[in-house]
C-alpha positions as CSV (number, residue, x, y, z in Angstrom):
1,M,174.5,154.2,130.0
2,H,172.2,157.3,130.2
3,L,172.6,159.5,132.9
4,K,170.5,162.6,133.1
5,N,171.5,165.2,136.3
6,A,169.3,166.9,138.1
7,V,169.9,170.0,136.1
8,G,168.7,168.4,132.9
9,E,172.4,167.9,131.9
10,S,172.8,164.7,130.6
11,L,175.6,161.8,128.6
12,R,175.3,158.7,127.5
13,L,178.2,156.1,127.2
14,D,177.9,153.6,125.1
15,V,180.8,150.8,123.6
16,I,179.6,150.5,120.2
17,G,182.8,148.1,119.4
18,Y,186.2,147.1,119.4
19,Q,189.0,149.2,117.9
20,F,189.6,146.2,116.0
21,P,186.9,143.9,115.7
22,D,188.1,140.9,113.5
23,F,191.6,140.6,115.9
24,T,191.8,138.3,118.6
25,G,195.1,137.5,118.7
26,E,197.1,139.4,122.0
27,Y,195.4,140.8,124.4
28,Y,195.4,144.8,124.4
29,D,194.3,145.3,120.7
30,S,191.9,142.2,121.1
31,N,190.4,144.2,124.0
32,W,190.3,148.1,123.3
33,L,186.6,148.5,122.8
34,L,185.5,151.7,121.0
35,V,183.8,154.4,123.3
36,K,181.2,156.5,122.2
37,I,179.9,159.7,124.4
38,E,177.4,161.6,124.1
39,A,177.3,164.8,126.5
40,N,175.3,167.5,126.9
41,L,176.6,170.4,129.6
42,N,174.2,172.9,129.8
43,N,176.7,175.4,130.7
44,Q,179.7,174.7,128.7
45,G,178.3,172.7,125.9
46,S,176.6,169.8,123.9
47,W,179.1,167.3,122.3
48,S,179.2,163.7,120.9
49,A,183.2,162.2,120.5
50,T,184.1,158.0,120.3
51,D,187.2,156.5,121.3
52,P,188.9,153.3,121.6
53,S,189.3,154.1,126.0
54,L,188.5,151.2,128.0
55,L,189.7,148.0,127.6
56,T,187.3,144.9,127.7
57,A,189.1,144.5,132.1
58,D,188.0,148.7,132.0
59,L,184.5,147.6,131.9
60,E,184.8,144.6,134.3
61,T,186.3,147.2,137.5
62,L,184.1,150.2,136.1
63,I,181.3,148.1,137.3
64,H,183.1,146.5,140.2
65,W,183.8,149.8,141.0
66,L,180.0,150.8,140.9
67,S,179.0,147.0,142.7
68,K,181.0,148.3,145.0
69,I,179.6,151.8,146.0
70,R,175.9,150.6,145.5
71,A,177.2,148.2,147.9
72,G,178.6,150.4,151.0
73,E,181.1,149.1,150.8
74,S,184.5,151.9,150.7
75,V,186.7,152.3,147.2
76,K,189.3,155.0,146.1
77,P,187.4,158.0,145.3
78,L,189.2,158.1,141.6
79,L,188.1,155.5,139.1
80,T,191.2,156.7,136.5
81,F,192.5,153.6,133.5
82,F,194.8,152.9,131.4
83,E,194.0,156.0,128.7
84,P,193.2,159.2,130.7
85,N,189.8,160.0,128.6
86,L,187.4,158.9,131.3
87,Q,188.2,159.3,134.9
88,F,185.3,158.1,137.4
89,E,184.4,159.7,141.3
90,I,182.8,160.1,144.0
91,K,182.2,163.1,145.8
92,D,180.5,163.7,148.3
93,G,180.4,160.3,150.9
94,G,179.9,158.6,147.8
95,K,176.2,160.4,146.9
96,K,177.6,162.3,143.9
97,L,179.9,161.1,140.6
98,R,181.6,162.5,138.8
99,V,182.3,161.6,135.0
100,Y,185.3,163.5,133.7
101,F,186.1,163.6,129.9
102,E,190.1,164.4,129.0
103,L,192.2,164.5,125.9
104,E,190.4,162.6,122.9
105,L,187.0,162.6,124.7
106,R,186.8,166.1,125.1
107,P,185.4,168.5,122.4
108,H,187.3,170.2,119.6
109,W,186.4,174.0,121.9
110,A,187.6,172.4,124.9
111,V,191.1,171.1,124.2
112,S,193.4,170.0,126.8
113,Q,197.0,168.7,126.4
114,H,197.3,166.7,129.2
115,P,194.9,164.4,131.2
116,D,193.8,165.4,134.6
117,T,192.8,168.5,133.7
118,H,189.5,168.3,135.2
119,D,188.0,171.1,134.2
120,L,185.7,169.2,132.1
121,C,182.6,166.7,133.8
122,F,179.2,165.6,134.1
123,E,177.8,165.7,137.9
124,V,175.0,163.3,138.9
125,G,173.4,162.3,142.4
126,L,173.7,158.0,143.3
127,T,170.8,156.6,144.1
128,P,170.1,153.0,145.1
129,N,168.3,152.5,141.0
130,T,170.9,155.4,139.6
131,L,173.5,153.4,140.9
132,D,171.4,150.0,139.8
133,E,170.6,151.5,136.2
134,M,174.2,152.3,135.5
135,I,175.8,148.7,136.8
136,L,172.3,146.9,135.0
137,A,173.6,148.7,131.5
138,L,177.2,148.3,131.2
139,E,176.6,145.1,132.3
140,E,175.0,144.3,129.0
141,Q,177.3,146.5,127.2
142,C,180.4,143.8,128.7
143,A,178.1,140.6,128.2
144,R,178.1,141.5,123.7
145,F,181.6,142.7,123.7
146,P,183.7,140.3,126.4
147,A,187.0,139.5,127.0
148,R,188.6,137.7,123.5
149,A,192.3,137.0,125.1
150,A,194.3,136.6,128.0
151,P,196.2,138.5,129.0
């Protein structure tokens, strides 16, 4: 998923594989996904980071959450996951999306000792086109890395 906002900042978020590619016997260890981000925030710098930050079910939850927003349905404004490295928040009545970077997905120069610091984020305006592109990109990544064991 690649996003760019009106002030030239960008965020690329890709699933690059399973944390344990050869292990399929246990739900959690089988389904942790390596997430790579590349962020360019004008006033806060650029960095990239890779961490097993999402489960396959988290990726599906993110797709479902964005799909509900696209359909005009109400959602909880803040979407969090088991690992708090990424958080997604809807702002301004669904007109903006913020992506917060916490713990292992923060750059070395912006270390935080606990999640929910909410001081490092990327914000993008949401249009139907933007939502469609995000959903499609995440669905493609989900298809490449499906759940491998039942909970």
